[in-house]
C-alpha positions as CSV (number, residue, x, y, z in Angstrom):
1,X,0.0,0.0,0.0
2,X,2.8,2.4,0.9
3,X,4.4,1.7,-2.5
4,X,1.2,2.7,-4.4
5,X,0.9,5.9,-2.4
6,X,4.6,6.7,-3.1
7,X,4.1,6.1,-6.8
8,X,0.9,8.3,-6.9
9,X,2.7,11.1,-5.0
10,X,5.7,10.9,-7.3
11,X,3.5,11.1,-10.4
12,X,1.6,14.1,-8.9
13,X,4.9,15.9,-8.1
14,X,6.3,15.2,-11.7
15,X,3.1,16.6,-13.2
16,X,3.2,19.7,-11.0
17,X,6.9,20.3,-11.8
18,X,6.2,19.9,-15.5
19,X,3.2,22.3,-15.3
20,X,5.4,24.9,-13.4
21,X,8.1,24.7,-16.1
22,X,5.5,25.2,-18.9
23,X,3.8,28.1,-17.2
24,X,7.0,29.8,-16.2
25,X,10.0,28.7,-18.4
26,X,12.4,30.9,-16.4
27,X,11.8,28.9,-13.2
28,X,13.8,25.9,-14.4
29,X,16.4,26.3,-11.7
30,X,13.6,26.3,-9.0
31,X,12.2,23.1,-10.5
32,X,15.7,21.5,-10.3
33,X,16.1,22.5,-6.7
34,X,12.7,21.1,-5.8
35,X,13.4,17.9,-7.6
36,X,16.7,17.5,-5.8
37,X,15.1,18.0,-2.4
38,X,12.4,15.5,-3.2
39,X,15.0,12.9,-4.3
40,X,16.9,13.4,-1.0
41,X,13.7,13.0,1.0
42,X,12.8,9.8,-0.9
43,X,16.2,8.3,-0.3
44,X,16.0,9.1,3.4
45,X,12.6,7.4,3.7
46,X,13.7,4.4,1.7
47,X,16.6,3.7,4.1
48,X,14.4,4.3,7.1
49,X,12.0,1.6,5.9
50,X,14.9,-0.8,5.3
51,X,16.1,-0.2,8.9
52,X,12.6,-0.9,10.3
53,X,12.4,-4.2,8.4
54,X,15.8,-5.3,9.7
55,X,14.8,-4.4,13.2
56,X,11.6,-6.3,12.9
57,X,13.4,-9.5,11.9
58,X,14.7,-10.2,15.5
59,X,12.0,-8.9,17.7
60,X,11.8,-11.9,20.0
61,X,14.6,-12.0,22.6
62,X,16.1,-15.4,23.3
63,X,14.7,-15.3,26.9
64,X,11.2,-15.4,25.4
65,X,11.9,-18.6,23.4
66,X,11.9,-21.8,25.4
67,X,12.9,-25.2,24.1
68,X,12.2,-27.9,26.7
69,X,11.8,-31.7,27.1
70,X,14.5,-32.2,24.4
71,X,15.2,-35.8,23.4
72,X,16.8,-37.5,20.5
73,X,16.9,-41.0,19.2
74,X,18.1,-42.9,16.2
75,X,15.2,-43.1,13.8
76,X,16.5,-45.1,10.9
77,X,19.7,-45.3,8.9
78,X,21.6,-42.1,9.6
79,X,18.4,-40.2,10.5
80,X,18.0,-39.0,14.1
81,X,14.7,-37.7,15.5
82,X,14.9,-34.6,17.7
83,X,11.7,-34.0,19.8
84,X,10.8,-31.4,22.4
85,X,8.4,-28.6,23.3
86,X,8.8,-25.1,21.9
87,X,7.2,-22.1,23.7
88,X,6.9,-18.6,22.4
89,X,6.7,-16.4,25.6
90,X,6.4,-13.1,23.6
91,X,3.2,-11.2,24.2
92,X,3.2,-9.6,20.9
93,X,5.3,-11.3,18.2
94,X,4.8,-14.5,16.2
95,X,7.8,-16.8,16.1
96,X,8.6,-17.6,12.5
97,X,11.8,-19.6,12.8
98,X,14.6,-20.5,15.2
99,X,18.2,-21.4,14.6
100,X,19.5,-24.2,16.7
101,X,23.1,-24.9,17.6
102,X,23.5,-28.6,18.2
103,X,26.7,-29.9,19.8
104,X,27.4,-33.6,19.7
105,X,29.3,-35.4,22.4
106,X,30.7,-38.9,22.6
107,X,30.2,-40.3,26.1
108,X,31.7,-43.4,27.9
109,X,28.1,-44.5,28.9
110,X,24.5,-43.2,28.6
111,X,24.5,-41.8,32.2
112,X,27.6,-39.7,31.8
113,X,27.5,-36.0,32.3
114,X,28.6,-33.6,29.6
115,X,31.8,-32.9,31.5
116,X,32.8,-36.6,31.2
117,X,32.2,-36.6,27.5
118,X,34.2,-35.0,24.7
119,X,32.9,-32.9,21.9
120,X,32.7,-34.5,18.5
121,X,31.2,-31.8,16.3
122,X,28.4,-29.2,16.0
123,X,25.7,-28.4,13.6
124,X,23.5,-25.3,12.8
125,X,19.9,-26.1,11.9
126,X,17.0,-23.7,11.1
127,X,13.6,-24.8,12.2
128,X,10.5,-23.1,10.8
129,X,8.0,-22.8,13.6
130,X,5.0,-20.5,12.7
131,X,4.2,-20.2,16.4
132,X,1.8,-17.5,17.6
133,X,2.5,-15.3,20.6
134,X,2.0,-16.9,24.0
135,X,1.7,-20.4,22.5
136,X,3.5,-23.7,22.8
137,X,3.7,-26.7,20.5
138,X,5.6,-30.0,20.3
139,X,8.3,-30.2,17.7
140,X,9.6,-33.2,15.8
141,X,12.6,-32.8,13.5
142,X,14.5,-35.5,11.5
143,X,18.2,-34.7,11.0
144,X,20.4,-36.6,8.6
145,X,23.7,-37.0,10.4
146,X,26.4,-38.6,8.2
147,X,29.5,-40.4,9.3
148,X,31.7,-37.4,8.5
149,X,29.8,-35.4,11.1
150,X,29.6,-38.1,13.9
151,X,32.4,-40.5,13.0
152,X,31.9,-44.1,14.3
153,X,29.9,-43.1,17.5
154,X,27.1,-45.5,18.3
155,X,23.7,-44.0,19.1
156,X,23.8,-45.1,22.8
157,X,27.0,-43.2,23.4
158,X,25.9,-40.0,21.6
159,X,24.7,-37.0,23.7
160,X,23.4,-33.7,22.3
161,X,23.4,-30.2,23.6
162,X,20.7,-28.1,21.8
163,X,20.6,-24.3,22.2
164,X,18.4,-21.7,20.5
165,X,20.8,-19.1,19.1
166,X,18.3,-16.9,17.1
167,X,14.6,-16.4,16.9
168,X,13.0,-14.7,13.9
169,X,9.9,-12.9,15.0
170,X,7.3,-10.9,13.0
171,X,4.4,-8.8,14.0
172,X,1.1,-10.6,14.2
173,X,-0.6,-10.9,10.9
């Protein structure tokens, strides 16, 4: 809508400047100055809109995104299933997507703490959520983890640490 208003305003200004030039041919320098001022104003508003869009892309602070009850298991082949509950605690913004940082550890036994394990590798994964404000939902993601990523670690000795590193929020639609 804003684009259409801008186009209509630009056409009106061009028409008025052309009319002024035809009515008073000696006022060409005035028309040039007015046109230059309008171009500077248009560029200013264009970049202001760009900054608003960039600011809007990260409206939900990480404290308002909660990922709980995380578990993982070997599904089939090299596919692992990651499950959990995702909560959007924001009172205003819809959660469009989250970026997860998943760190893989090899542990001596399944009951080991992370301090007893050693880090194998890490993976960044983007999860599209489409979660409204003040809502929660279960998540289920299948990840293909090849041997280059995990090596020869068996599923029972593999531990994951999953952290939300970014949440993309948008105004309610």
